[in-house]
Phi, psi and omega in degrees: 000125179262144179212152167219165189244144177228163176266122180233099182308143183279346185079007180236111181299321177301318181295310174310312185296318185294308183304313186269000180052039184272356180220096182302333178290328178284320181308329178303333185280340178263318180098274183274163176221136188292342178277348182271110181305315183298333183294326181292318179289328180288314184296318181300318181293314179300315177307313178299319183283347183249014186307315186299337186272354178263170174304149173304130185294320183298317178295312180302315182296323177301315181290328179291317185297315180298316184289314179285325176299319181291345182241031171073029180305152179275168178298325183293325178290319182291331179289322179299323179292334177286321178295324180294321179298320189273002176127000180297159170263171183227143162256125186231147173198164185198182179195162178289152182297154183212156182291125186057037180083358172082191179296166188299329180305335169301315176291322178300321181290317179298320174300320178298312178305314187293307179296322180292323177291319180292321178295322175294322178304314182290318183294326188255346187064036179210159185293133177224128186246144181273136176231140178250116180264115179274120182279060181295345182276354174292146185245007179275088183302320185300332175281340189256341198273005191223165176216139179258135181227149172267119179270181189285348183306304014261136174222159175266124185243132180256120176261129180241149173251123188288145182288134178298146179293149182132201182289157177278077187253187184296158175295325182288346178253007180264099192280126175285141181287154177306136176086357187282326174291324182300312181299320180295319186289323175302318180290327179291318180302318186291329183270327176296127178295151181296145178205168177299329183273349187300313180301311183294321179302305180299320177302316182295315184297324183294327178290318182292335186257355187305318182247018180273113180276338180222166175308315177300326178296309177307315184297310182294316183290323185289319178292326178297316180292312182297326182244029184294321181288348174263359175071027179293131182264131174253144178216153179250127177295341178258009176295127183301329179295322179285323181302320184293326182284346178275003187303309179305316179290323172304313181301315179295325178288332176291314182291330179260022193299314183294320184283335172290316182306315183294322181291315172301316180298316183293326177295318181288324172296325173297317180301319186287323181300321188277000174090025182250148174284158181272121181281321180219087184277134181274143181289152180309129180061021179294139179275352182060027174225152174250157175230139177273115180292159180294146179219149183283141185099139189294326187257359180282146176245138181277176176301146177265110188247129175284131187267144170231157179269138177227093188072235175258019175247159180240120188219156176268173188294323186274355178078021180288322182232154177202127180224147169284167178302317184289329177287324175293321177298321175298320175296321176297326177289314192260328184221064183301336185293351174276355181247160182201157185266165169247188186302327180276331181263347176305315179301323180290320177291321176304318185283340175283319181292318191241151170275087192279107174286320184207151178235134186266120184232147166281173187301315177296326181292314185303320180300316185274336175297333178306335181269005183258341184307322176292322178297316174308314183290334182294322177270010181076026184241176177230139178296131177297172176289130180267116181249123173299140174288144175293149181229129186230148159242127184259126178239125175274176185295323182291323176293313179305321179297315183288322177303308176300318182304309186261007179058043181264122177266165182293321172303320177302314183293315180298322197251325179204059182295310184301317177300313181293324178295318175298316181289329176300308180304321187294332185274356186276147176289156179110229186295122179266159180296141184248006188302313191289313173297327182292319177295326176294317179298321180296319177301313180300311184298319177302315175304312186287331181287331185308301182295326182296309174305326176293320182293328185288351180299324179298339182267357176107168184292331178294317177293325178295312177300320177299317179300320177298315178296323178295314178302314180299325180293315178302314180299313181302323182289322177294317179298320182295316174303312178303317178299311178302318175299319181295314180303317183294316177300314179304315181302319182300331184241035192292325182290314182293323175292324183290326177296318178295319179290335177286323179296319183289326172299321181282328187258330187210062180291146182054025179073011184243159174302146184309321188292343180271350188233305189295144177263159181296331177293340177296312185283319180304317179294319181288313198236357193077208185236010184296327180298331178300316180292325182294320177298319177302328181273352182294144179307138173260127185215180182271005185284119180269009179286164181284134186260127170260113190243126175264129189235000000 
């Protein structure tokens, strides 16, 4: 496997400053830094000293064992759970569940978690296990329910899983109707081009969805299978067994709600003072906790409602629920499954459940985690080491061949593909571009119409309107002619343009990096899965540049 690195800005000033250590004042908001060798040892020591403040390892391990066994965990993953029970540290990262595992960056995050855990084991000389935190408590179905694939035309096709009827509840509580997976697989089979890998791919997905009641179930089973050889532990933040273990931390968050709110606000104010934008701004008087409203039926789940403080009460904006602090504390103690974290309290809960040596985060996540450091301190905790997710663009032999043929660099495809495509057309022999003479003609016609329209005012408003309509239709015909000429030029070079467009769809679909859009089944169908194993074997280092990988 050949690879080379390019610089691909994250678009997040906080993240760039953290990665490159360019602002010492910003680094103070994080505490540790993954490039500092001493920080790994310091964090491990702190975890050892603060062991008693976290959830009981045996109880966490039991919940993980049950969940992983139910989702097809490998023997390696179950062994890692035993190690966690016996004192291992954890490298953890996560994402919301996605259809057929979601965009490729989800797998890239899993690869980073696995490699970072392995690196930490060597660095510290003690067990460190990889954990993938599935944010199944999130309720944004539209972020989770789709997958993008490149069809044979080539075109980008979006496959979607319809939201189950009922409340706007978490993805993990949204039960799919009978036959929904079969329908989704039939649509996938119809869209995927035929390939040697397609039958095995579809057969595997049928197996992974056979007992999946929710999108999260499928997602967990798929990750457990894809990374079984690496012993990746999967967990769902909305797993009832995990939720029951979170009860003490929910109580602490409720008791300290005002001070936590102030801590988040102070950190965000500090970020603004340093000249950085706020990635996840908290709403006024936000409790930074969600509540699941009651719903009819034993298996039904209610809306996931964001709580706010109003005096000494905790309420949602629509007034569906209202609790005193004591009532909410009682709920946290007796029915913690009715509560859920938001993006600002999730880091605290993660650190309460697990001995988190390091957390693997994407660019946007690093930006909003910068606002959580003060909240950690408020509860007597420390933010774990933040490790940036590794970033890849994968290029197969066919795509590389066409890139060489048309002299298309990765930067060209990512930054100005349409301009390059048009300039390539202009350079081809045969029909030359007509935009300039047609645009000149349009300017001349506009100039010639001006005195005519001015004289029409003496004939009345109706004739002026008729003249304007006549002018507009002439201009429209020129635009139509220009469009048809573009179409004819493109038709003369249809095959070459199709090849270039396929390169663009493979590397930069929707104008975004490949990893943020394309789904794993796209690559699986084209190339099999050997590339995933190759990614895991790439040398692990602290270089955060974007990797172009030829497979």
